[in-house]
N, C-alpha and C positions, 0 to 999 in steps of 0.2 A: 504494500500500500504506500502511496506517495504522501509524504508529509505536507506537501503544498496543497493537495486536495483537502486534507483534513483541516489545514489552517483556514482555507476559504470557507469550508462548511462551518467551522467553529466561529469564525468572525461574523458570519451571516446569521448565526443562531440555528442553522439547519441541522447541524450535528445533534444538538439536543433533541430536536423534533424527531430525527431518525431513531435515536436511542429510545425515546419515549414510545415511539410507534413500534418498536421491536424489530426494525429493519437492520439496525446496526447494534452489535453487542456492546454492553457497557465496557467490556475489556478494551475496546478500541479507544474509548475516551481515556481510560486509565493509561494505556500505552502512549497516547498523545501527551498527556500531562507529564508522564515520566520522561519522555523525550525532551519536552520543553524545559523541564527542571534540570536535566543534564546539560542541555545547551546553555542555560542561564549560568550554571556553575562554571562551565568552560569559558564563557565570555568574560567572567569575572576573574579569570586567571587561575582557577583551581585546576590541578592536574586531573587527567581523565580518571585514573584509578581512584583518587580521593573523591571526585565528583560522583562516581558510581557508588562508592561506599556510602556517602552522605545521602544520596537519593534513595538507596535501598533501605536505609534506616527510616527516612521520612515516610516512604510509602509502604513500609513493612513487607517488602518482598526481597527475594534473594538477589545477590549480585548477579548471579547467572541469568536471572530473569531480566535484569537491566540490560545485560549484553544482548540477549535475544531481541529485546525491544529495539535497541539501537541498530542491530543488524537488519531487522524487519523494515526500518525506515531508511536504510542506505540506498 
């Protein structure tokens, strides 16, 4: 899945409607938020490994899950 498409859907509020309608899984929104959190950390000068550790703690998911999300949006 392309992050650009999700960003457009999120910015227009359509992503929320698709999730509420059951057409898109809630996990897609979670993955989007995880990806954005890691991007934010990296833009603020945090190293990738530390950013992944921090985000995994915030979202209460494994670091492996963070890597999978990042790979999905590459």
